[in-house]
C-alpha positions as CSV (number, residue, x, y, z in Angstrom):
1,M,36.1,-18.5,-4.6
2,R,35.2,-14.8,-5.2
3,Q,33.2,-15.7,-8.3
4,N,31.3,-18.4,-6.4
5,F,30.5,-15.9,-3.6
6,L,29.3,-13.3,-6.1
7,K,27.2,-15.8,-7.9
8,T,25.6,-17.0,-4.7
9,T,24.9,-13.4,-3.6
10,F,23.4,-12.6,-6.9
11,L,21.1,-15.6,-6.8
12,A,20.0,-14.8,-3.2
13,V,19.2,-11.2,-4.2
14,A,17.3,-12.4,-7.3
15,F,15.3,-14.9,-5.3
16,T,14.4,-12.2,-2.7
17,F,13.2,-9.9,-5.5
18,T,11.2,-12.7,-7.1
19,I,9.5,-13.5,-3.8
20,A,8.8,-9.8,-3.2
21,A,7.3,-9.5,-6.7
22,C,5.1,-12.5,-6.1
23,E,3.8,-11.0,-2.9
24,K,3.1,-7.5,-4.4
25,A,-0.6,-6.7,-4.1
26,P,-2.4,-6.6,-7.5
27,S,-3.7,-3.2,-8.5
28,G,-6.8,-2.6,-10.6
29,D,-8.9,0.4,-11.6
30,N,-10.3,2.4,-8.7
31,A,-14.0,1.7,-8.7
32,Q,-16.3,4.5,-7.8
33,I,-18.6,3.5,-5.0
34,G,-21.9,5.3,-4.2
35,E,-25.4,4.7,-3.0
36,K,-27.8,2.3,-4.6
37,Q,-29.3,3.4,-7.9
38,Q,-32.4,2.6,-10.0
39,A,-31.8,-0.6,-12.1
40,A,-31.6,-0.2,-15.8
41,Q,-34.8,-0.8,-17.8
42,I,-34.2,-4.1,-19.6
43,S,-35.1,-4.2,-23.3
44,G,-34.0,-6.2,-26.4
45,Q,-32.4,-9.6,-26.9
46,T,-31.5,-11.7,-23.8
47,F,-28.0,-13.2,-23.6
48,I,-27.6,-16.0,-21.0
49,V,-24.4,-15.9,-18.8
50,D,-22.3,-19.0,-19.4
51,T,-21.5,-19.8,-15.7
52,A,-18.9,-22.5,-16.7
53,A,-16.9,-20.0,-18.7
54,S,-17.3,-17.0,-16.4
55,R,-15.6,-16.3,-13.1
56,I,-15.0,-13.7,-10.4
57,R,-11.4,-13.6,-9.1
58,F,-10.5,-11.7,-6.0
59,T,-7.3,-11.0,-4.1
60,G,-7.1,-9.9,-0.5
61,H,-3.8,-8.8,0.9
62,G,-1.9,-7.8,4.0
63,I,1.7,-7.2,4.9
64,G,3.8,-9.2,2.5
65,K,1.1,-11.6,1.6
66,N,-1.7,-12.1,-1.0
67,H,-4.6,-14.5,-0.9
68,P,-6.3,-14.9,-4.3
69,G,-9.4,-16.9,-4.9
70,T,-12.4,-17.4,-7.2
71,F,-16.2,-17.5,-7.0
72,K,-18.5,-19.2,-9.4
73,L,-21.7,-17.6,-10.9
74,T,-25.0,-19.4,-10.4
75,N,-26.9,-17.6,-13.1
76,G,-27.2,-14.3,-15.0
77,T,-28.5,-12.5,-18.1
78,V,-27.6,-9.5,-20.1
79,A,-30.0,-7.6,-22.4
80,I,-28.8,-6.2,-25.7
81,Q,-30.6,-3.8,-28.0
82,D,-29.1,-2.0,-31.1
83,D,-25.6,-3.4,-30.1
84,A,-25.9,-1.7,-26.7
85,I,-26.3,-3.2,-23.2
86,T,-29.6,-2.1,-21.7
87,G,-29.5,-4.1,-18.5
88,G,-28.9,-7.4,-16.8
89,S,-27.7,-9.0,-13.6
90,F,-25.7,-12.0,-12.3
91,T,-25.6,-14.0,-9.0
92,I,-22.4,-15.1,-7.3
93,D,-22.3,-18.3,-5.2
94,I,-20.3,-17.2,-2.1
95,K,-20.0,-20.8,-0.8
96,S,-18.3,-21.8,-4.1
97,M,-15.2,-19.8,-3.1
98,Q,-11.9,-21.6,-3.9
99,L,-8.6,-20.3,-2.7
100,E,-5.7,-20.7,-5.1
101,Q,-3.1,-21.4,-2.5
102,Q,-3.3,-25.1,-1.4
103,E,-1.2,-25.0,1.8
104,G,-2.8,-26.7,4.7
105,P,-3.4,-23.6,6.9
106,I,-4.9,-21.7,4.0
107,Q,-7.5,-24.4,3.4
108,S,-8.2,-25.5,7.0
109,Q,-8.0,-22.1,8.7
110,L,-8.2,-19.1,6.3
111,R,-11.1,-20.4,4.1
112,P,-13.4,-21.1,7.2
113,H,-12.4,-17.7,8.6
114,L,-13.4,-16.0,5.3
115,M,-16.7,-17.9,5.3
116,S,-17.4,-16.7,8.9
117,G,-19.2,-13.5,10.1
118,D,-15.9,-11.7,10.2
119,F,-15.9,-11.6,6.4
120,F,-18.6,-13.1,4.0
121,D,-20.9,-14.7,6.6
122,A,-21.7,-17.4,4.0
123,E,-24.3,-19.3,6.1
124,K,-26.4,-16.2,6.4
125,F,-25.6,-14.6,3.0
126,G,-24.9,-17.4,0.6
127,T,-25.1,-15.3,-2.6
128,A,-24.1,-11.9,-3.8
129,K,-25.6,-10.0,-6.8
130,F,-24.6,-7.4,-9.4
131,E,-27.4,-5.6,-11.2
132,I,-26.6,-3.2,-14.0
133,T,-27.7,0.4,-13.7
134,G,-26.0,1.8,-16.7
135,V,-23.3,1.3,-19.4
136,T,-21.6,4.3,-21.0
137,P,-18.7,4.7,-23.4
138,Y,-15.3,4.9,-21.8
139,S,-12.5,7.0,-23.2
140,P,-9.1,7.0,-21.4
141,G,-7.6,10.3,-20.4
142,S,-4.1,11.5,-19.5
143,S,-4.8,10.9,-15.8
144,D,-7.4,8.1,-16.2
145,T,-6.2,5.1,-18.1
146,S,-7.7,1.7,-17.3
147,V,-5.5,-1.3,-16.5
148,V,-7.8,-3.3,-18.8
149,E,-6.3,-3.2,-22.3
150,G,-8.9,-2.0,-24.7
151,A,-11.4,-0.8,-22.1
152,N,-14.3,0.7,-24.0
153,F,-17.2,1.1,-21.5
154,N,-17.9,2.3,-18.0
155,V,-20.2,-0.2,-16.2
156,S,-22.3,0.8,-13.3
157,G,-24.3,-1.6,-11.1
158,N,-25.7,-2.3,-7.7
159,F,-23.5,-4.7,-5.9
160,T,-25.3,-6.5,-3.0
161,L,-23.1,-8.4,-0.5
162,K,-23.9,-9.3,3.1
163,G,-27.2,-7.6,2.8
164,T,-25.6,-4.2,1.9
165,T,-26.1,-2.7,-1.6
166,K,-23.7,-0.1,-3.1
167,N,-23.4,1.2,-6.6
168,I,-20.0,0.7,-8.2
169,T,-18.7,2.0,-11.5
170,F,-15.6,0.6,-13.3
171,P,-14.1,0.5,-16.8
172,A,-14.4,-2.7,-18.7
173,R,-13.7,-4.1,-22.1
174,I,-16.9,-5.4,-23.7
175,D,-16.8,-7.3,-27.0
176,L,-20.1,-8.2,-28.7
177,D,-21.1,-10.0,-31.8
178,A,-24.4,-11.5,-33.0
179,N,-24.3,-14.4,-30.6
180,T,-21.7,-13.8,-27.9
181,L,-20.8,-11.2,-25.3
182,K,-17.5,-11.0,-23.5
183,A,-16.8,-8.6,-20.7
184,R,-13.6,-8.1,-18.7
185,G,-12.9,-5.8,-15.8
186,N,-10.1,-5.4,-13.2
187,F,-10.9,-3.0,-10.3
188,D,-10.4,-2.4,-6.6
189,I,-13.1,-1.9,-4.0
190,D,-13.1,-1.0,-0.3
191,R,-14.5,-4.0,1.5
192,R,-15.6,-1.8,4.5
193,Q,-18.4,-0.5,2.3
194,W,-20.0,-3.9,2.7
195,Q,-19.4,-4.3,6.5
196,M,-16.2,-6.2,6.2
197,N,-14.0,-4.4,8.8
198,Y,-12.0,-7.3,10.3
199,G,-8.2,-6.8,10.6
200,N,-8.3,-3.3,9.1
201,D,-6.2,-1.7,11.8
202,K,-2.6,-0.8,11.0
203,T,-1.6,-1.1,14.7
204,L,-1.9,-4.9,14.0
205,G,1.5,-4.9,12.3
206,D,2.0,-7.9,10.1
207,K,-1.5,-9.1,10.9
208,F,-3.0,-6.0,9.2
209,I,-5.4,-6.8,6.3
210,S,-5.9,-4.1,3.7
211,E,-9.3,-2.7,3.1
212,T,-8.7,-2.8,-0.6
213,V,-9.7,-6.0,-2.5
214,N,-8.9,-6.5,-6.1
215,I,-11.6,-7.9,-8.3
216,E,-11.1,-9.4,-11.8
217,L,-14.3,-10.0,-13.7
218,D,-14.4,-12.3,-16.7
219,L,-18.0,-12.7,-18.0
220,R,-19.2,-14.7,-21.0
221,A,-22.8,-14.7,-22.3
222,V,-24.5,-16.3,-25.3
223,K,-27.6,-15.3,-27.2
224,Q,-30.7,-17.1,-26.0
């Protein structure tokens, strides 16, 4: 009887820790956010973004809950000269947002709310855009190590969302050969910088929504 009780207790504790781990908010590199900068002067060979193989994944979170989703890209280009990125941009289709959780309330209530003026205001601002302003070598330091394994560049760009443009800088891993470019980043931004303030009040208790949103960028581009 005691063995059964201990086994049941252990399973209950393990289940609790598993749920807690699942609901732990993801953590990326802390993106630097500043004012809009001059776009990079594009030169060299054009690589076309493969929109079918690229994606933007985001995770918003609150007290004990995460809500991950993805956006599709509509188009994009990256310019390469002497094995270095000289510029480029890509456009995000806000209305393409898909939430990974399939529960009824998530799809019927949360998604429409995210599309509303409280968040993305998709009817008014149907797209977002990222335009490269600079790419510089990244070297991890003792107090500055990227969560992206093999990160080798800092990418800076003007990110326009809801009619607001801010410049963001984050580490990324960029792999380039003669015909293909692959870029991956994982970073956190403060949604309030783009006029998304809804729910960011800790007095709301378990209805509080963090200002921090995690972004995972996975970009593929091929030589034109």
